[in-house]
C-alpha positions in Angstrom: -4.1 10.1 20.1 -6.1 8.0 22.5 -5.2 4.5 23.7 -4.7 1.9 21.0 -2.9 4.3 18.7 0.9 3.9 18.3 3.0 7.0 18.6 3.4 8.5 15.1 0.2 7.0 13.8 -1.6 10.1 12.5 -4.8 8.4 11.5 -7.7 10.5 12.4 -10.3 7.7 12.8 -12.3 7.3 15.9 -11.9 3.6 15.8 -8.2 2.7 15.7 -9.1 -0.9 14.8 -10.4 0.2 11.4 -7.8 -0.5 8.7 -6.8 2.6 6.7 -8.7 3.0 3.4 -7.1 1.2 0.5 -6.8 4.4 -1.5 -4.8 6.1 1.2 -2.5 3.0 1.6 -1.8 3.1 -2.1 -1.0 6.8 -2.0 1.4 6.3 0.9 2.9 3.3 -0.9 3.8 5.6 -3.9 5.3 8.2 -1.7 7.4 5.7 0.2 8.5 3.9 -3.0 10.1 7.2 -4.1 12.0 7.6 -0.9 13.6 4.2 -0.4 17.2 4.6 0.8 17.7 1.6 3.1 16.8 -2.0 3.5 14.6 -0.9 6.3 12.6 1.4 4.0 12.4 -1.4 1.5 11.0 -3.8 4.2 8.4 -1.2 5.2 7.3 -0.6 1.6 7.1 -4.4 1.1 4.9 -4.8 4.2 2.7 -1.9 3.1 2.3 -3.4 -0.4 1.5 -6.8 1.1 -1.2 -5.2 3.3 -2.6 -3.4 0.3 -2.8 -6.6 -1.8 -4.6 -8.5 1.0 -6.9 -5.6 1.5 -7.8 -5.4 -2.2 -8.4 -9.2 -2.1 -10.7 -8.8 0.9 -12.7 -6.2 -1.0 -12.9 -8.5 -4.0 -10.9 -6.1 -6.2 -9.1 -8.8 -8.3 -7.5 -6.5 -10.8 -6.3 -4.1 -8.1 -4.9 -7.1 -6.1 -3.1 -8.5 -9.1 -1.3 -5.2 -9.8 -0.4 -5.0 -6.1 1.1 -8.5 -6.2 3.2 -7.3 -9.2 4.3 -4.4 -7.0 5.4 -6.9 -4.4 7.6 -8.8 -6.9 9.1 -5.6 -8.2 9.9 -4.3 -4.7 11.5 -7.7 -3.9 13.6 -7.4 -7.0 14.6 -3.8 -6.1 12.9 -2.4 -9.3 11.1 0.6 -7.7 10.2 2.2 -11.0 8.2 -0.9 -12.0 6.8 -1.1 -8.6 5.6 2.5 -8.8 4.1 1.7 -12.2 2.2 -1.2 -10.8 0.8 0.9 -8.0 -0.4 3.4 -10.5 -2.2 0.6 -12.4 -3.7 -0.7 -9.1 -5.0 2.8 -8.3 -6.5 3.0 -11.7 -8.2 -0.3 -11.2 -9.4 0.8 -7.7 -10.7 4.2 -8.9 -12.0 2.9 -12.2 -15.6 2.0 -13.1 -16.9 -0.5 -10.6 
C-alpha cells in the first residue's frame, strides 16, 4: 500500500482516511468473534465492536447501534454466542428497510 496505510491493512480504498464501511466492519466482527482464543483477540473484537457502534451512531442508525452496544456488553462478559447473535441483529437492522 501507499503511505498512510499500516502494514497488514488490506483496505483497497484510495483514501486511507476513509473509515471502512460499517457493513464490512460487522462482517469482520462476526469472523473474529468466532476465532477468539486469547485476551488479545477479545480486546481487538471489543475495539472493533466499539468502532462499529460509534459508526452506526454517526450514521444515525439507532437500532443498529443499540444491537452493537449489546454486542459490547456480551464481549465484555465473555459471552461470544450472544455477542454474535447481537451482531446478526445489528446487520439485519443495517440492511433492513431504511
